[in-house]
C-alpha positions as a Markdown table, in Angstrom:
| # | Residue | x | y | z |
|---|---|---|---|---|
| 1 | Met | 0.0 | 0.0 | 0.0 |
| 2 | Ser | 1.6 | 3.3 | -1.1 |
| 3 | Ile | 1.4 | 6.6 | 0.8 |
| 4 | Asn | -1.1 | 7.9 | -1.8 |
| 5 | Asp | -3.3 | 4.9 | -1.2 |
| 6 | Ile | -3.1 | 5.4 | 2.5 |
| 7 | Ile | -4.0 | 9.1 | 2.3 |
| 8 | Tyr | -6.9 | 8.4 | 0.0 |
| 9 | Gly | -8.0 | 5.5 | 2.1 |
| 10 | Val | -7.9 | 7.5 | 5.4 |
| 11 | Val | -10.1 | 10.2 | 3.9 |
| 12 | Phe | -12.6 | 8.0 | 2.0 |
| 13 | Thr | -12.5 | 4.4 | 3.3 |
| 14 | Pro | -10.9 | 4.6 | 6.8 |
| 15 | Lys | -12.2 | 1.2 | 8.1 |
| 16 | Glu | -10.8 | -0.8 | 5.2 |
| 17 | Thr | -7.5 | 1.2 | 5.2 |
| 18 | Phe | -7.0 | 0.7 | 9.0 |
| 19 | Thr | -7.7 | -3.0 | 8.5 |
| 20 | Asp | -4.9 | -3.2 | 6.0 |
| 21 | Leu | -2.6 | -1.0 | 8.0 |
| 22 | Arg | -3.0 | -2.9 | 11.3 |
| 23 | Ser | -1.4 | -6.0 | 9.9 |
| 24 | Asp | 1.4 | -4.3 | 8.1 |
| 25 | Arg | 4.1 | -3.9 | 10.8 |
| 26 | Lys | 6.6 | -2.6 | 8.2 |
| 27 | Lys | 4.7 | 0.6 | 8.1 |
| 28 | Thr | 5.5 | 1.6 | 11.7 |
| 29 | Gly | 8.4 | 3.9 | 10.7 |
| 30 | Trp | 6.3 | 5.4 | 7.9 |
| 31 | Ala | 3.4 | 6.0 | 10.3 |
| 32 | Ile | 5.6 | 7.8 | 12.9 |
| 33 | Ala | 7.3 | 9.9 | 10.3 |
| 34 | Phe | 3.9 | 10.7 | 8.7 |
| 35 | Phe | 2.6 | 11.7 | 12.2 |
| 36 | Leu | 5.6 | 13.9 | 12.9 |
| 37 | Ile | 5.3 | 15.6 | 9.5 |
| 38 | Ile | 1.6 | 16.3 | 10.1 |
| 39 | Met | 2.4 | 17.8 | 13.5 |
| 40 | Leu | 5.2 | 19.9 | 12.0 |
| 41 | Val | 2.9 | 21.2 | 9.3 |
| 42 | Gln | 0.3 | 22.1 | 12.0 |
| 43 | Ser | 3.0 | 23.8 | 14.1 |
| 44 | Ile | 4.3 | 25.8 | 11.1 |
| 45 | Ile | 0.8 | 26.9 | 10.2 |
| 46 | Gly | 0.2 | 27.8 | 13.9 |
| 47 | His | 3.3 | 29.9 | 13.7 |
| 48 | Ala | 2.1 | 31.7 | 10.6 |
| 49 | Leu | -1.2 | 32.4 | 12.3 |
| 50 | Ala | 0.5 | 33.6 | 15.5 |
| 51 | Val | 2.8 | 35.9 | 13.4 |
| 52 | Gln | -0.3 | 37.3 | 11.7 |
| 53 | Asn | -1.8 | 38.0 | 15.1 |
| 54 | Gly | 1.4 | 39.6 | 16.4 |
| 55 | Ala | 2.4 | 37.0 | 19.0 |
| 56 | Phe | 5.7 | 38.0 | 20.7 |
| 57 | Leu | 7.1 | 34.4 | 21.0 |
| 58 | Phe | 7.5 | 34.1 | 17.3 |
| 59 | Thr | 9.7 | 37.2 | 16.9 |
| 60 | Leu | 12.5 | 35.3 | 18.8 |
| 61 | Pro | 15.6 | 34.1 | 17.0 |
| 62 | Lys | 15.2 | 31.1 | 14.7 |
| 63 | Val | 17.4 | 28.9 | 16.9 |
| 64 | Ile | 14.9 | 29.4 | 19.8 |
| 65 | Leu | 12.0 | 28.5 | 17.4 |
| 66 | Gly | 13.9 | 25.4 | 16.4 |
| 67 | Phe | 14.1 | 24.3 | 20.0 |
| 68 | Tyr | 10.4 | 25.2 | 20.4 |
| 69 | Trp | 9.3 | 23.1 | 17.4 |
| 70 | Ser | 11.5 | 20.2 | 18.3 |
| 71 | Gly | 10.1 | 20.2 | 21.9 |
| 72 | Lys | 6.6 | 20.3 | 20.5 |
| 73 | Leu | 7.2 | 17.4 | 18.2 |
| 74 | Ile | 8.7 | 15.3 | 21.1 |
| 75 | Phe | 5.7 | 16.3 | 23.2 |
| 76 | Tyr | 3.3 | 15.2 | 20.5 |
| 77 | Leu | 5.1 | 11.9 | 20.0 |
| 78 | Leu | 5.1 | 11.2 | 23.8 |
| 79 | Thr | 1.4 | 12.1 | 24.0 |
| 80 | Leu | 0.7 | 9.7 | 21.1 |
| 81 | Phe | 2.6 | 6.9 | 22.8 |
| 82 | Leu | 0.9 | 7.4 | 26.1 |
| 83 | Met | -2.5 | 7.6 | 24.6 |
| 84 | Val | -2.0 | 4.4 | 22.5 |
| 85 | Gly | -0.4 | 2.6 | 25.4 |
| 86 | Phe | -3.2 | 3.5 | 27.8 |
| 87 | Ile | -6.0 | 2.6 | 25.4 |
| 88 | Ser | -4.2 | -0.7 | 24.6 |
| 89 | Leu | -3.8 | -1.5 | 28.3 |
| 90 | Leu | -7.5 | -0.8 | 29.0 |
| 91 | Ala | -8.6 | -2.8 | 26.0 |
| 92 | Asp | -6.5 | -5.7 | 27.3 |
| 93 | Leu | -8.0 | -5.4 | 30.8 |
| 94 | Phe | -11.6 | -5.0 | 29.9 |
| 95 | Tyr | -12.1 | -6.7 | 26.5 |
| 96 | Lys | -9.0 | -9.1 | 26.4 |
| 97 | Lys | -8.0 | -7.4 | 23.1 |
| 98 | Lys | -4.5 | -6.1 | 22.5 |
| 99 | Asp | -2.8 | -4.7 | 19.4 |
| 100 | Thr | -0.6 | -1.8 | 20.5 |
| 101 | Leu | 1.4 | -1.6 | 17.3 |
| 102 | Gly | -1.7 | -1.7 | 15.1 |
| 103 | Leu | -3.2 | 1.1 | 17.2 |
| 104 | Leu | 0.0 | 3.2 | 16.9 |
| 105 | Ile | 0.1 | 2.8 | 13.1 |
| 106 | Thr | -3.5 | 3.7 | 12.6 |
| 107 | Phe | -3.5 | 6.6 | 15.1 |
| 108 | Cys | -0.6 | 8.1 | 13.3 |
| 109 | Phe | -2.4 | 8.1 | 10.0 |
| 110 | Ala | -5.7 | 9.2 | 11.6 |
| 111 | Ala | -4.0 | 12.6 | 12.3 |
| 112 | Leu | -4.1 | 13.5 | 8.5 |
| 113 | Pro | -7.2 | 15.7 | 8.6 |
| 114 | Gly | -5.5 | 17.9 | 11.2 |
| 115 | Ala | -3.1 | 19.3 | 8.6 |
| 116 | Leu | -6.0 | 20.0 | 6.3 |
| 117 | Gly | -7.9 | 21.9 | 9.0 |
| 118 | Ala | -4.8 | 23.9 | 9.9 |
| 119 | Gly | -4.2 | 24.8 | 6.3 |
| 120 | Leu | -7.8 | 25.8 | 5.7 |
| 121 | Lys | -7.7 | 27.9 | 8.9 |
| 122 | Leu | -4.6 | 29.8 | 7.6 |
| 123 | Ala | -6.1 | 30.3 | 4.2 |
| 124 | Met | -9.4 | 31.7 | 5.7 |
| 125 | Ala | -7.4 | 34.0 | 8.0 |
| 126 | Tyr | -5.6 | 35.5 | 5.0 |
| 127 | Met | -8.9 | 36.0 | 3.3 |
| 128 | Gly | -10.3 | 37.6 | 6.4 |
| 129 | Leu | -12.8 | 34.8 | 7.1 |
| 130 | Asn | -11.6 | 33.8 | 10.5 |
| 131 | Arg | -14.8 | 32.3 | 11.7 |
| 132 | Leu | -15.0 | 30.0 | 8.7 |
| 133 | Gly | -11.4 | 29.0 | 9.3 |
| 134 | Thr | -12.2 | 28.2 | 12.9 |
| 135 | Phe | -15.2 | 26.2 | 11.7 |
| 136 | Phe | -12.9 | 24.2 | 9.4 |
| 137 | Ala | -10.4 | 23.6 | 12.2 |
| 138 | Val | -13.1 | 22.4 | 14.6 |
| 139 | Phe | -14.6 | 20.2 | 11.9 |
| 140 | Thr | -11.3 | 18.5 | 11.1 |
| 141 | Phe | -10.5 | 18.1 | 14.8 |
| 142 | Ile | -13.7 | 16.2 | 15.2 |
| 143 | Trp | -12.9 | 14.3 | 12.1 |
| 144 | Val | -9.6 | 13.2 | 13.6 |
| 145 | Leu | -11.4 | 12.1 | 16.8 |
| 146 | Val | -13.9 | 10.0 | 14.8 |
| 147 | Leu | -11.0 | 8.4 | 12.8 |
| 148 | Gln | -9.3 | 7.5 | 16.1 |
| 149 | Val | -12.5 | 5.8 | 17.3 |
| 150 | Ile | -12.8 | 4.0 | 14.0 |
| 151 | Ser | -9.1 | 3.0 | 14.4 |
| 152 | Ile | -9.8 | 1.5 | 17.9 |
| 153 | Lys | -12.9 | -0.3 | 16.7 |
| 154 | Thr | -11.2 | -1.7 | 13.6 |
| 155 | Val | -7.8 | -2.7 | 15.1 |
| 156 | Leu | -9.2 | -4.3 | 18.3 |
| 157 | Glu | -12.3 | -5.7 | 16.5 |
| 158 | Ile | -14.7 | -4.4 | 19.1 |
| 159 | Arg | -18.1 | -2.7 | 18.9 |
| 160 | Thr | -18.4 | 1.1 | 18.4 |
| 161 | Glu | -19.6 | 1.7 | 22.0 |
| 162 | Gln | -16.6 | -0.2 | 23.4 |
| 163 | Ala | -14.2 | 1.8 | 21.2 |
| 164 | Leu | -15.9 | 5.1 | 22.3 |
| 165 | Ala | -15.6 | 4.0 | 25.9 |
| 166 | Leu | -11.9 | 3.2 | 25.5 |
| 167 | Phe | -11.3 | 6.5 | 23.7 |
| 168 | Leu | -13.1 | 8.6 | 26.4 |
| 169 | Ser | -11.6 | 6.6 | 29.3 |
| 170 | Pro | -8.7 | 9.0 | 29.9 |
| 171 | Val | -11.0 | 11.9 | 30.2 |
| 172 | Ile | -13.5 | 10.0 | 32.4 |
| 173 | Ile | -10.6 | 8.8 | 34.7 |
| 174 | Phe | -9.3 | 12.3 | 35.0 |
| 175 | Ile | -12.7 | 13.7 | 35.9 |
| 176 | Leu | -13.3 | 10.9 | 38.5 |
| 177 | Ser | -9.8 | 11.5 | 39.9 |
| 178 | Val | -10.5 | 15.2 | 40.4 |
| 179 | Ile | -13.9 | 14.4 | 42.1 |
| 180 | Ile | -12.2 | 11.9 | 44.4 |
| 181 | Ile | -9.4 | 14.4 | 45.3 |
| 182 | Ile | -12.0 | 17.1 | 46.1 |
| 183 | Ile | -14.1 | 14.8 | 48.2 |
| 184 | Ala | -11.1 | 13.3 | 50.0 |
| 185 | Gly | -9.5 | 16.7 | 50.5 |
| 186 | Thr | -12.8 | 18.1 | 51.9 |
| 187 | Phe | -13.2 | 15.1 | 54.2 |
| 188 | Leu | -9.6 | 15.0 | 55.4 |
| 189 | Gly | -9.6 | 18.8 | 55.8 |
| 190 | Ser | -12.6 | 18.6 | 58.1 |
| 191 | Leu | -10.7 | 16.1 | 60.3 |
| 192 | Phe | -7.9 | 18.5 | 61.1 |
């Protein structure tokens, strides 16, 4: 499967494309490189938007910007690894399904619409249509989220509700942790 086939498939036939990608372990390097390129494109477009809005950070020397972008790419990659690992762990715990590498590959390619949304937002900003650009950015963000849920469903071969539960589990766990901390803190605070 060529990169053009993958791009076309992610946009128009994501389930079939993710099914093919999950079993092709040789695409791991391609997937990570593709993900980093997408994130770099989004960062550069974000830079162009910030310069247009007069942000101070982006008037710094290019060396500092290089460190900034490198740090962002490492952060994005670590976030991807943590998210895929966490979802894979929960899938193994709850559904006895595990394919971490398949999830990693498909999550990398699921990021594709993000670059499209960033590009459309920049184009709309230069045309003075900021609200339309924001709409495109939000639409493509939701598109990426949907592709990630399709990825989980396809790779792990589970139902849509299960995939959605796995996808939302980090948010749910975070909210429950905050509630528990507040309740425990209030209770322990009343004891002293």
